[in-house]
N, C-alpha and C positions, 0 to 999 in steps of 0.2 A: 410508564411503559406498558403499552397495550398488547404487544406481541407475545404469543405463548409458544414455547417449544417444549415438548414432553421430555426430551433428553438433550443435554448439551455436552459436547465432547471437545477436547483440545489435544493436539499433537504437537510436540516440540521437536523440531528437526535440526536446530542449531545452525551453524554457518556452513553453507554449501556453495558450490559454483552457481553462476547464473543459469546455465543450461539445466543443471539438476533441479534448481528451484522452480523454474518455469515448467519443466517436464512433470514435476510432482504436482503442481497446481492443476495442470491439464489432466493428469491421471485421476486426481480427486474429482474433478469436474465430470469425467467420464463415469466414475463410480456412482455418482449421484444420478447422472442421466440414464444409466442402465438400471438403476434401482438396486444395485448390489449393496451400496452402503446402507440404504434403508432396510434391506432384507436382513443385514447382519446386526444393525444397531438400532433399528426401530423407525417406524414411519414418523415423519415430522421432526426428525433429529437435526440438530445444528452442529456443525463442525468448525472449529477454529484451528488455524495453524499459526505458530509463531516461529520466525526464522530470521537469519541474517545471511550475509554474502561474503564468501571467501574463495577467490579474490573478489575485489570490488567489481561491479559491472554497471554498464549503461544498459537500461532496458528501453526499448522502443515500443510505442503503442502499435497495435496490430496493423494499423493503416498508415503508419509513418514511414517516410522515405529513408532508407538506411544511409543514403549518401549525405545526409545532414550531419553525420558523425564522422570524425576523422579517425579512420581505422589505425593508421600508423601512430598517431598520438596515443591512442588507447593501448596499443601493443607496447610502446615505450614505457608506459606507466603501469603495465601489467593489469590492465582493466579489460574485462570481457565485454562483448556486445551481444545482447540477446533480444528476442522479441517477446513481448507479453501476449497472452491470449485476450487481453482486454484493450480498450482504446486508450486515448490520451496521448501525451507527448513524452519526450525523453526524461528519464530519471537516472541520476547517478546514485547507485546504491552503495553507500560507504558511510560507516558510522551511523547506522540507522536500525530501528526496530521495525521489522516487517510482519504483517499479518495477512492471513487469508481467512475468509469466512465463506462457508458453503451451506446451502439449505435447499430443500425441496419445499417450496411454499408458494401460495397464491398471492401473498402480500406483494404490493406494488414495489417496484425498484426503489422508489423514493422513500418508502417506509423502512425498507431494509437499510438504506443508506443512513437515514436518521438514527436508527437503532444502533448501528455499528459505531457511529460517531458519538452517540451518547455514552456508550460503554468506554470508548477511548477518552472522552472528556472526563469521566469519573476517575479513570486510572491516572490521568494527568494531575488531577487535584491532589492525589496522594503523593505526587512528585513535586508539589509546590507550584503548579502551573494552572492558572484559571483561564482556560481557552473559551472561545465563543464561536458560535456558528456563523458562517458567512450567510448573509441574508440576500445577496444579489444573485442574479443568474445571467452571467455574461453570454454574449452570442459566440459560442465556441466555434461554430462553422466559419464565421467571419474572422475570428482570431486566427484560426488555423491557416488562413490564406495569407497571413503576414509573416515576413521572414523571421521576426523575433519570437515566434510562437514555439520554437523548438523545445523549450524547457517546460515540463509539466508544472513545476512549482511556481512559475511566475504568473499563473492565473488561478483564481479560486472559484470553484463551482458552489452553488447553493448547498448549505449544510456541511461544507468542509470546515475544518477547525483552524481558527486564526487566533493569534495573540497580538493585540493592538494593531489589527489590520494586516498582519503578516502571516503567511501560510506556514503552518507547523506540520500538518498531516495532509497527505494527498492520497486519494483513493480512486479506483476505477472498477467498473462492473462489466460482467457479461452474463447474458441470460439465454437459456434454451428451454422453452416451454415453462415449466414451473421451477426449474433448477437455476439457481443464481450463484455465481462466483463473484465475490468482491475481495480485492486485496489492495493493500496500500502501505505507505511508508510514514513512519514517525521519525523526523530528523533529530538525531541525538547530538550532532556537532555541526559546525558550519562548513565541513569539508565537501558537502554537496555542491558548493559553489565552484568547485574545480571543473564542473561541467563546461564552463565557458572556455576552458583550455582544450576541450575535446571536440569542438565543433569545426566542421569544414565550411568556413565562411570567410570570404575575402573582403567583405564590406565592413570597414572599421566602424561606421556609424551603427550598423546592426549589432556588431559585437559589443560595442559600448552600451547599447540599449539593453542587451541581454544581461551584461555584467551589472548594470545599474538596477535592473529589475530583480536579479538574484539578491542583491544587497538590500533593496528597499521593500521587497514583497515577500521575502521568506525569512524564517527564523527557526532556530533550533533550541532544544532543551538546554544545551550548554550556554547559549546566548542569554537565556532567561534566568538560569540558576547558577551559572559558573561551574557546573559539574556535568561531565558526560556520565550518565548513569550506567551501571552495569546492566547487561542484557537481562540477567536474572531478576533484577529489581523491577524492571519494566514488565517482564513476564508475570511476576507475582502480582503486580498492581493490576494487570489486565485480567488475570484469572479471578481476582477478588471483585473487580468491577463487573465482570460478566455475572458472577454469582449474585451480586447485589442488584443489578439492573434487571436480570432475567428471572430473579427469585428462584434459583435452582442451583444444585451442586454441579460443578464442572468435573466431568469424569475424564481422566487422562488416558490416552491411548498410546501404545508404543508404535512408532512408525512402521516397524516390521509387520505388525498386524495388518496395516493398510497395504503395504507393498505386496503382501501375499495375495491380495485381492486384485492387483493390477493385471 
């Protein structure tokens, strides 16, 4: 691990609504862009946030068409619909461990992407899962033009985490000058496959392709270990992995310390 950050922080915000979660990530992004976070906590600091979703929510990439999601089906299942500040395609956030990572750094996006996934890979090892990096780089622009591309987890980008070729962790980034936001999802159970029931699509062949891809191209912690781990267990594994990989102590922040700066 060649990247160095003088101070590393983490904030635990628990289970919140989709609107709250995305608003919090956007607010943190603004704190870094204005330099207020660096002023309070030190230049070159790194911040991680760990959270989950209650109620479950479908998040859309910032450029994704909302009409791809069936709003009525989501309402019937008490599932929110929100838009992420990052790109990518739809994710159903249910039974998952979600992270955000923010930094003011000149390091390239790809280097940050690798660093984050190395940390997650280390945490997964303590949960009994040996994940590997995706080594290919699909043409995402071409894929997004296909009807079956609505789900984020049915395609893997370079350096995302796979188990036996199936995607376990999905991440997305947004950058403004030197400030980078990366957030992503670790699938804890197979309930993310319910996304196929929330799509507005009348083409049975497309729906069948999406359903097949969710079954064959994605995997969860439960499917690998037979256990849905407690959020706290994954959180602790992540904090330990950050300390190990970045060779520094992780300092915990209370969320109210941050919201006071918004």
